[in-house]
N, C-alpha and C positions, 0 to 999 in steps of 0.2 A: 741488759744487752751488752754484747761484746763491742768493743771499740772497732767499729767497721772501717775498712780502708777501701777506697775505689781506685783501681790503678788504670793508667791509660795505656791501651794497646792500640796502636795505629790510628789514634784519634777517636777511640771509643773508651769511654769510662766503664770499667767492669769491676764487680765486687770481687775482692780477693778473699778466697776460702781456703784457708789452710788448717783450721782447727774445727772440731766439732761445734764449739760455742759459736764460731762464725757460721757454720752451716744452720745451726738452729736460729740464729739472728736472721738470716737470709729469709726464712719463711715468715718473717714479720714485717719485712720491708715492703713497700709498694711494688707490685709485680712488674710495673712498668719499668722499674730498675733492673730487672732480669734480662738477659740477652734474648732468651726464647720463652715462650709460654706454652708450646706444644710442638711435638715432633713425633714422626713414625718410628715406631720401636725397630723397624727394619734398617733404619739408617745407622744403627750402632753396632760396633764390633766389640761385643762383651758377652758374657754368659747369658744364653737365651732364656734360661729359668729365671734369672734375675729380671730381665726385661718382662716377661710374663707375669711375674709377681708384682712388678711395678705398675703394669697395665691393669689397674683394678677393675674397670668396666669390660675389659677384653674386647675393646675396640680396634686394637692395633696401633694405639697412639698414646703417649704419655703426655698429661696435662699438668699445670702447675699444681693443683690440688692434689693429684695422685702422688706427686714427688713430696709434697709437704706432709701428707699422711704417712708415708713411709719414713720420713725423717723423725716425725713425732713418735711413731711406734717403736722405732730403734732407740729412741732416747728413753722411752718407758721401760724397755727390756734391758737396758744397760745401765749400771751405775758407774761404771768406768768405761769411757769412750775411746781410750787410747788406740784400741783395735781398729776403730773406723779411721782415725787419723793415720794410722800405719797401712791402711788398706789391706788388712791381713785377712786371709781365709782360714785362720786358726782362731777358735774361740776359747778364751781363758775363762773357766767356768766360774771363778771367783768374782768375775767382773759382772755376773748377771745380778740383777736387782731382784727385790722382794716380789715384784710383779711377775717374774719370770720363774716362779717355783716349779711350775708344771714342765717348763722348758728344761730346768735343772734335772728333774726326775727322768724326763725323756733322755737327756744326755747320759745319766747313769744306766739306763736300760740299753741304749746303744752300745756303750763300752762294755756292758756285760755281754751283750750278744757278740761283740767282736773279740771277747776273752781279754779285755784291757781294763777290767774293773779296777777303780781306785786312781786311775789317771785324772789329772787335773785340766787337761786341754782336749778339744775335740776339733778335728779339721773337717773341711768340707768334703774332701775325699773320703774320710771315715763316715760321715753322715750318709753319704750316698751309698758307701758300701754296706751300711748296716740294713738297708731294705732287704737285701738277700739274706743276710745274716740273721735278721729278726725272723724272717720267714722260716729259715731252716731251724731256728731254735722255737719254732711255734708260737712266738710272740706276734699275734696278728691283731688282736683288739677286736676281732668280729665275733668272738664266742663260738667259732667252729674249730674243734680240735680234730686233727688226724689220728687215726687209730694207732698209728706207730709212736705216738706221744706217750701212750699208756703202757702199762705191764703187759705181758703177754695175755693174761686172762682178761684183763680190762679191755685190752685190744680186741679180743673175741666179742666180748659182750657189745663193744661199741659197734662192731660190724653188724651184729644181729639187731641192733637198735636202729642202724642206718638202713637196713633192708626193708623196714616198714615204712620209710619216708622217701620223698624224691631227693635225688642226689644234691648236696650242697658243697660248694668248694669254697675254701676259706682264701685269704689275699695271696697265699703262696700257691693258689691253683691246685691244691690237694683236696680230694673228698674228705669230709669230716663229719663228726657228730656235733649237734647243739643241744641246748637245754630244751629247746621246743621239741626236738626229736625224741629225747628221753620222755618228756611229758606224753607225746603222742604213743610212744611205746607202752606206757603204763596204761593208758586208755585201751590200746589195741589188745594188750595182754588181758586185761580184765574182760573185756568184751569176748575175746576168745575162750576164755575160761568158762564164761556163761554159756556160750554156745555149746561148748563141749558137754557141759552139765545137762543140756537138754537132749543129748543124743539118745539117752535111754528111754525118754518119752516118745521120741520120733521112731525109734527103731523097735516097734511093737513085736516084731517076729524074731527079735534077737538076731543071731548070727546069719539067719536066713532072710533077713530083711532086704538087703541089697540084691539078692538074686531074685526074690519074689517081685520086688519093686521093678526090676529090670524086665521081668517076664511080662508084667502088666503094661508097662510102657511101650513094649514092642508091638502090641496089637490094640492099643487103646482106641485109635482112630478107627479101625475096622469094626470093632465091637460096639463102639458109640453109634456107628453107622447103622449096625444090625437092629439094635433096640429102637432106633427111630423108624426103621422099616416095619418093625413089629407094630409100632403104634399106628403107622399108616394102614396097615392090613386090618388092624382091629377097627378102624374107622371106616374103611372102604375094603370090603373083602375081595373084590375083583381087581385090586391094585396089585396083587401078587405076580400076575403074569407080566405086568409091565416092568417089574424090577429086574427081570432077565434081560441080559444084552442081545442085541441081534446077532446071529451067527452067519449071516449071508457073507460069502466070500473069504471066510476065515481059514477054510481048508488050504493046506499047502504053504501056509505063511506062518512061521514060528512067531513073528513079531505080532501079527494080529491075533494069534491064538493067546499069546501073553497078555495082550491088551484085553482081550474078552475075559479071561480068568480074573484079571485085576478088577473088572467091572461087575464080575458076578458076586452076589451076596454070599457071606460066608457059611450061610445055611437058609433053608426055607423059612421066610418070616412067619413066626407063630403069632396068633392073635392074643394068646395069653401072656405074652411078653417074656418068654423063656427061651434060653438057648439049650437045646438038647444035643449033648456032646456027640451021640451017635449019628446025628443028621448033618453034621458039618460036611461040607463039600470038601473034596480034595483040590482045593483052589491054590491059589498063590500063597495064601497065609495058613494053610493047613498045619504045618509043622509048628509054626509060632503059637497057634491055638492049642495044639497039643501039649506044648511046654507050659502054657498058662494053666492048663487043666492039671497036669501032674505036679508042677512046682508051686503053685499059688492056690488054685481053687481047692482041691482035694485036701491039702494040709490044712488050710483054714477052716473049711467048712465039712470035713470029715467025709470026703467023697460025695457022691450024689450023681444022678444021670443028667441033670440039667442045672443051668445056673440062671437065677432069677435076675431081673435088673437091679433090684435092690442089693443082692450080693455083690453084682459087679460094682455098683457105686461105692460100697464099703471098701472093696479091694482098691479102687482107684483112689480114694481119699487117703488110705494108709500109704499107698505107694507114693503119691504126691508129696506127703509129708516127709517121707524117707529122702526122696529125690531133693527136695528143697533144702533139707538140712545137709545133705551131702554137698550140694552145689555151693551153698554159702560157706561150708568149711573149706571147699577147695578153693574159693575166692579169697579167703582169709589169709594174708601173709603170716600173721601171727601164729595161726594153727599150723601153717605149713613148717614152721620151725620144729614142730614135734616135741620130742623130749627136752630140747634145749630151752623151751619155753619155761618149763618148771625148774630148771637148773638155775636160771638168772635170778640172782637175789637182789632184794631192794637195797641193800648195802652198796652193791656194785653199782647199781643205777645212780645212787646218791654220790658216789665217788666221781663218776663221770660228770654228773651235773655241777659239782664243786669245781672241777677243773674247767668247765666251760665258763662259769661264773668268774673264776680267776682271770681267764684270758679275756672276759668282758670287761673287767675293772681295769685292764691295761689300755683300754681304748683311748682315754684322755692323753696318756702318754704316747701312744701310738700316734695319735693325731698331733700331738705336740712335736713328733720328730719332723713333720712338715714345717712347722713354725720354726723349728731349730735350724733347718736347711735354709728358711727364709732369713733368720737373723744372721747367720754366716755370711750369706750372700749379700746382705745389706751391708754388713761391716765391711766386706771387701769391696764393694762396687759404689756405694752411694756417694763417697767423696769424689770418685773419679767422674761419675755421672754428673754431679753438680757442677764440677770443673768443665764440663762440656754442654751444660744447659743453662745454669744460672748466669755462669760466665765461661769464657773460652780461652784461658791462658795456654793451654796445650796446643791450640791452633798456631800460636806465634812463637813456639819454642821449636827450633829445627832438630832438637835433640829427642823430641817425643812426638807421638802421634796422637791426634784428636780421637775420640772414640768414633766419630763419624767419617774420619778418613778411611778410604777403603784400601789404599796402597799407593805404589809408586810406579808411573809409567816411564820407561826408557824408549825413546823414539827420536829419530833425526838428531842424534848427537846431544840430547838433553835429557835431564831428569825432571819430570813433572810429579811433585811430591803431594799435591793436592788433588783427590779424586773422590767423587761422591757417587753412591749407587743411584741409577736411574731406573725406577720402576716403570715409567711410561715416558718414552723419548718424545713422543709428539707433544705431550703437555709440557715436558720440561723445555723443549727447544722453542715452543711458542713463547714461554716466558724469557728465554735467553735472548731472543731476537730483539726484545724490548730494551735490553741492556745494551752496555758499550764494551763488552768483554769478548775477547776472542775465546771461543769455547768449542773443544771438540768432543765428539761422542765416540767412545771406543768400546767395541765388543771384546769381551775376554773369554777365551776358551778354557774353561776350567775342568775340562772332562778328565784330565789325568788325575785330578783329586777327587774324582767321583762326584763332582758338582755340575749343576746346569750351567750353560753359558750365561753371562750377565753383562750388563752395559754400565759404564761410569761415564760421567761428565767430568772433563779435565780442562780447567782453564789454563790458557797460556798467558802469563802474567809479566813475562820479561823477555828481552832479546827481540827475536823477529819471528814471524809466522812463516818464514821461507822453509819449503820442503815439507810442510803439513798440508796433505791432500787426503781427499777420500781414497780408501785402498792401501794407504800407508801403513806398513806393519812396524811392530815393535814388541817389546815383552813388558808384561805386568807383573809385579811382585807385591803380593798381598801382605797383610800385617803378620802373618804366620811365616812368612818368608818363603812361600810357594811361588814359583815363577810360572807364568802362563803366556801363551801366544795372545797378541792383541792386534786389533785391526781398526783404523779410523773408518768410521760408517758415516759420520755426518760432521759437518764443520759449520759454525756460525762465525762469519769473518767480521772482524773489527781490527783497528790499527793496535798493535801491541806496543809499540813505542813511539816517541815523538819524532824520530828520525824516520821510521816507517811511514808515519802519516804525512811528512814533509815530502818524501819522495813519491808518494802515491800518485799526485797528479802527473808526474812526469812518466810514471809507469803507465798510466792511462793513455797519455799521448803516444807513447811507444807502442801500446797495444792497438791504439786507433790507426797510426800509420801502417803497422804491420798488417792489420786486417784489411786495409784498403789495398795494399800491394798484393796481398794474397787474392783479394776480389778481382784486381786488374788481371792478375795472371790467370786466374780461373776463366775470366771471360775471354782473354786471349786464346787459351787452350780450346775453349768451346767454338770459338770462331774458326780457328785453324782446322779442327776437326770437321766442322760444317763445310768449309771451303774445300777441304781435300775430298769430302764425300760428293760434293756437287761436281767438281772437276773430274773425278774418276767416273761418275755416272755419265757425264756429258761425253767424255773421250770414249767410253764403252759403247754408247748409242751411235756416235759417229763411225766408229770402226765397224759396227755391226752392219749399219746402213750401207756402208761402202762396199762391203763384202757381198751383200745381197745384190747390189746393182751390177757389180762386177760379174757375178755368177749369171744374172739375167742376160747381159751383153754377150757373154761367151756362148751361152745356148743359142742366141739369135744368129751369131757368126757362124756357129756350126751348120745351121740350116741353110745358110747362103754363103757358100764358100767363096764366090767370086766378089763378094761385096767387101770393100775395105773396112777394116775394123775402125769403130767410133767409140769415143769415150761414153761411158754410161752417163745418161742424162742426170741422174740424181747422185752422182758419185761425190763423196766428201773429200776435202782435201787430205792429203797424207798426214798431216800432223794437226794438232789442235793448238793453234798459238795462244789460246786463252789461258792455257794451263800455267805457264810460266808467270804470266801477270797475276793470275789468281795467287799464286804462292806468294809472289812479292807482296800484293795486297795484305795477305795473311800476316806475313811477316811484319808488315808495317803496322797491322792492328796490334800486334804484340807490343809495339812500342808505344801505343797510345798512352797506356798508363805511365810508363817511363818518362815519356815526354812532358806529360803533366807534372809529374814530380820534379823533373829537370827544370821546366818552366817556373814552377813555384820556388825552387831553391835559387835558380838564376835571379829572379826578382828580388829575393831576400839578400843575396850577395851583392846585387847591384846597388841596393839601398845601403847595405852595410859599408860598401866600398867608399861611398860619398861622405861617411861619417868619420869625424876626427877620433883619435883614441879616447880622448875624455868623454866625448858623446857615446862612443861604443861601450865604455865602461859603464856610463850611467844608464844605458839602455839595458845592459846586462843586469845591473843591480836592480833596475826598475822591474825587469821581467821576473826576477827571482822574488822581488817584494810582492808583486802582484799575485803571483802564483803560489809561493811558498808560505808567505807570512799569514794570509787567512787560514790556509791549511793548517799551518802549525798552531795557530791559536784555536781554531776550532777543535783540533785533535787534542790540545792541551786540556781544553774544557772537558772532552770526552773521557781522556785519560784520568782525569780527576775524579770522574764519577764512577769508575770501575768498581764493581761491588761484588765480592765473593758470596754476600748473602743470597743473591739471586740462585747460585747453584743449589743452596740448601732449601730455599723456598720452592724451588722446582721439585724437590723430594717431597714437600708437604710441611715443611717447617713453618711455624708461626713466629717471626722474630720481632723484637723491639728495636734492636740496634742494626745499624749498617756495618759492614765489614769492608770498608774502602781500602783499596790497594795504594798505599802510599809508595814513596820511592824505596823504602826499605822493605815492604811486604812482597812487592813483585818478585824480586830475586829469591825471596824464601820459597816460593812455590814453583818456580821454573829456574832451574840451575844448570850450569855446565860445569861439572866437577873439574877442578884443576889436576895436571898430571902429578904423579906421586913425588914426594920430596926426595931430592937426591937424583932424580933422573935427568938426563940431558936430551938435547934435540940436535940432530944433524939435519941441516937444510939442503944438502945435496941430493937431487932426486936420484934414488937408487935404480929406478927403472930406465932413466935415461942412460945412466952410467952402464947398465948391464947391456942395453941395445947398442950402445956405441962400441962396447968391447966385442959384441958379437959380430959387428959390422967390420971391424979392424981385423978380426980373426977369420974373416971370410965365412962364417957360418950362416949368415943371413944377408940377403940383398935388401936393403932398407929402402923402401918407397919413399920418394920426396913428400914432405907434407904439403898440403894445400893443393891447388890445381896444377896440372902440368902445362907446358908450353902450348901444345896443340888445344887444349881446352880453353886456355886463355885467349888464344887467337880467334876461336870460333865465337866466344862470347863477345869479343871486341867488335867483330864484323856485325853481329846482330844489333849491338848498341848503336854502332856508327849508323847502320842501315835505318834504325828507328829514328835517330836524331835527324838524318838527312830527310826522311819522310815527314818529320815533325817541322823542322826548322829550314829546310833546304831552300823553299821557295822564297820566303821572306829575306833571308840572307842573300840569295841570288839577286833579288830585286834592289837590295840595299847596295851591293857591290856595283851593279849596273848604273844605279843613279849617281854613285859616287864618281864613276868613270866619266859619265856624261857632264858632271859638274866640272870635273878636273879639265875635260877637254874643252868646255865652254869658257873657262877662266884663263886657260893657257895662251900666251902670247903667239900672234901669227909668225910663221917661219919667214925669214928675210928671202 
């Protein structure tokens, strides 16, 4: 076993893997000393085919034993493992072991297909390019050879052979011929020749066989029916009349006439079972029966005035044999080849079979091409994968990116270099909330690269969380240097730094006071609106009532002109004196909240004014100690427990080690890059300078900053009114009591 070295990374001891010997030794140590024991393949940024090959059981995850098996297989195939250590995607063929003989043959086949025979190296790109090259060279290993692979004559024979079998395509997706097809052709050709040899026996009438058989077949059903009728009449003589169809209503209807003719016997049924040609009715089948007589009966039986049932059966039997042979020949694809069937030689078929067998012999090498790609992929990626699974040194190196890091987020003036793909945010966030690390979930729009949007988890490990809110936008740059729009969609809030944790209580106090003031203001606004509404309603009702009473009095005066006018009994006063008081009360209500705060601060300042400077300083130190020190201690404990491993475990990793954020690791993942070397900084505000220049040049009338005088006066009046409402009466009582005491103690005047 190699001399193993465990290196410390941010408090975690991890195996150093820099050589293949160390990689081999890693599979022998207890797996508890590995950083990870399982991980989803979707977490890694590397060749997807490599990950698929590594995932032996195809469950979407890589386990310890699957990685160990890949390392063992690679060690078996290579006698020289420098390519693994170099992480090279080019295989030096001389480094293959004796166990990789088939792979060496496959490599030679690939190079031959690429017209690079004799070369001593083979790259991953060449292996993948060879797939199409092998197909184009008809090296498929499936025993199916396309006709264009043969000479012109053998190609024609191959097509004839293929015509007798179902279409079969080779791995190049081209129709071709196989040894099985040739064997089927031989059998079909033999059967076809046997069938053709039987034609003479079937065609008893020579060249006239097919026309006579056709004449018999045309009337077979009607003549069979006639001889059955003859048997019926022979058994029952009075049955002849019932064989004739009813003719009622057929006159004037061609359709009914045709139906009657079709139902009429071809001739009067004879008890002796013979068909007299002269007695045939001129019905629907008359012409076909005449053709039967002339073309079949008379040539076979040397004329005759009638045909017996036996003669008919003889004609039918011979005709059926002819038609059966003819139908079988028509269905036989081999016979359909015609003269070509006899021209195809056995030597040509044997040549095609030999080529198919040669292609089949290549199957182990063709199959080995897949293993060849597997070996090159393992040579390229095994060392990198092991250093992101067995150990994780790349995670702690700012010049490299770990295979499971998705990219860099630029947001709120900072770079967040660690991000992990999130397949299910709900599951991931539930785990993150149990941790102590500030985590944001960012949706990345990768549509410009033709990819679906995806989400990443990004921990904030240094600095402050200021400015990071849901909806905040930034840009995301993946490991291929593609840049995409990114948006924060969820935040798990935790202290990012000790200072942020210490000031958090004061921020809470500030938010509490702000919330209360907003609540008081809101209540005052509601009270003012309610009071204004009630005042308006009362004034409107009073005015309306007065107007109605005045109108009534005027009408009465008009009916009694000599009567002196009197005031309407229900008339309301001209003005509603309550409105001014109501508004004053509302204004006072607005000052309730302010008054309470003023009272609280007055009490505080009164207490502070009685304290000596040393006591005041001690109180301030005590307040800070009571509020900040516990928060700082608690925050320090939480910050020490921040663990990057939670981000990976949310993805589905099974980890043995914690990845705690030390004081060095935090700034590694969350950075604020410095300005370029040689650059300078001008502190003068260029905007202020520009606006001042425009003002001096008379181009702009610059509004004064802050509140104008009339606004300040209005606010001051409101505050004074509120203070007088809140504290006016007790102050007045205090002043009155002081005057009384002064008058009581003053000496009497002389």
